[in-house]
N, C-alpha and C positions, 0 to 999 in steps of 0.2 A: 608723527605716529598717531594712528587712530585709537580712540577710546574703546571702540567696539571690537568684535571678533568676526572674521569672515570664515565660515565653515562650508565646504562644498562636498557634494556627494556624487560619486562617479560609478560607472558600471555600464554593461551592455543593456540591451533591451530586456524588459520584464524582470528586473532585479528587485523590485519593490521599493525603489527610492522614494516615491511620492508618499506612500504609507508611512515609511520610516520617518521622513521629515516631519510629517503632520503629527505623528505621535511624540516625537522628540520635542517639537515646539510646544505642545501641551504641557509636558513636564517642565520644560524650561520656564514657561510662564508661571506655573505653580510655585516655582522656586524664586520667583520675583524678577526674572530676567525680561528685558524688553526685546522681543523677538520679531524678526521680519522673515517671511518665506518668499522666495522668488525662484525663477528658473531661467535657463538658457537653452536655446534662444528664446527670448521673450521677456516677460516681467514688466514691460512698459509698452505703451501703444506702438511706437515706431518699431521696437524690436519684435513685437508680436506680429506686425505686418511682414517683417522680414522672415519670421518663422514660417508664416503661411506659404511664402514663396519657396523656402528651402524644402519643406516637408510635403509640399503638394505632390501627390503621386503622378500628376499629369506632367510634371517638369522633368521628364526622362532625358531631355537634351542637355540638362545642366552639366557643365564640365567641372571637374574637381577644383580647379582654380577659382571659378566663380563661387562654388559652394564655400570654400575656405574664406574668401573675402567677404561674403555675406555674413558668415558667422562672426568674423572680426568686426564688421561694422555694427552688427547687432550688439556685440559685447561692449563696444566702446560707449554706445548710447546708453546701454543698461547701467554700466559703471557710473557714468557721469550723472545720469538722471536719478538713479535709485540707490545703488549700492553704496557709493562713497558718502552721500548725505546721511544714510542710515548709520554707517560706521562712525561718522563724525559726531553723531548724537549718542554714541555709546551702545548701539543696538547689537544684538547677536544676529547676524545675517546667515540664514540657511539657504543655500543655493543648489538647486538640482542641475548639475553640470556647470562646468566653467572651461577654462583654457585647456585642461587635460583632455577634454573630449575632442577638441580640435586637433591636438597633437596625435591622438589615437585614430580618430575617424578619417581626417584628411591627411595627416602626416604619415601614418602607417597603412591604414586600410585602403586609402585612395592612392597611396604611393607618392605623395608630394614631397615627403621628407620632413622630419621634425624641424630642422633648421629653417626651412622655407616658411613653415607655419608660424614658428616663433617670430620671424621677421615681419610677417603680416600682422602679428598681434603685439608688436613691440610696445605699444602704449599700455597694454594690459599687464606687462611684466612688472610695472611699478605697483601693481595691486594684486599680488599673489595671495591665495588663501592662507590663513593661519593654520588650518587643519583640513585635510581631505580624507574622506572615508570612501574606500573603494570596495564595492560589494562584489566579491570574487565568486563567480559561478560559471561553469562550463556553458558555452553558448548553446549546445545541444539541449541542455536542460531548460535554459531560459526560453528558447524558441518553442518548446512544447507548451510553455505557459502562454505564449503569444497566440497559439491556436485557440485557446479558451477565452481570450480577452474580448470584451464586448464592444469597446470603442473602436473607431476606424483605424485601419492600418495605414501608416504614413510611408513616405518614399524610402526612408531608411529601414523601417521595419520589413519592407518587402524585399530587401536585398537577400541573396542566397546565403546558405550556411558558410561558405568559404569566406565571404565578406565579414560575417560576424566572428568567425574564428580569427581573422586578421585583427579585428577590433580587440578581441580578448587578449591576444598575444601583445598587441600594442599597449594595452593597460599594464601588463606585467613589466614591459620595458620602461614605461613612464614611471611606474612605482619605484623602479631601481634608480631613476634619475633624481627623484625627490624623496629619499628614504626617511628624512626627518619630518616631512609634512604629510605624506600619504600613509595611511594605515589600512591594511587589508582585512576584510571581515569575510568569514566563510558564509557565502550566500546559499549554500546547499541545505543549511538548517531551516527549520520552520521560520516563517516570517516573524513570529513572536520572539523567537530566539535571536534572530538577526537584529531585530529592533532593539531588544534588550542589550545586546552587545554594543550596538552603536551608541545607545544612551550612556552606557558605562564609560566608553572611551571619551565621549564629549564632556560628561560631568567631571571625569578625572582631569581632563585637560583644563577645564575652566576653573576648577577648584584648587589646582596645584600652586 
């Protein structure tokens, strides 16, 4: 059993996860916790290279099976090289996306099926998060935020509304699969309110 805690953040595009994670990390450090922030796909050199392939808008020929397997490969490298060593040191690991994203994006939205995605990620099933926060917001609202985003739009961002609606409904189904681990937060509130709600959940979890 690891000494640290593995906390992941899930949701569709433009749900504010990055800001929430950064603000939470600041407060955790003030309380004396040793914190590491990371993301999927990415977090370490090899996984970041895989991320570039997955999200490159030019890779329109990528089939769903390839996409799913690239995510699984990136995840395993990230786990072994970064996440597990941090948990063994007793750190709080805050990760932007994890296996739930694959279940939703490839299992539901791409139509590969949850069981097939789980099989592709069977190594990761031994390292499931202790707590997952799902930022629940209607994709129509989230995609309006995307129109105002300054950074470049990646291959998944540029998918149509129907795809993002499948992602959203996929998250609702995955939340039912793991009710003890996944907690849903109303993402329609202001970012400050959503961040505060996430902080309350995490601190209550850590201090219970």
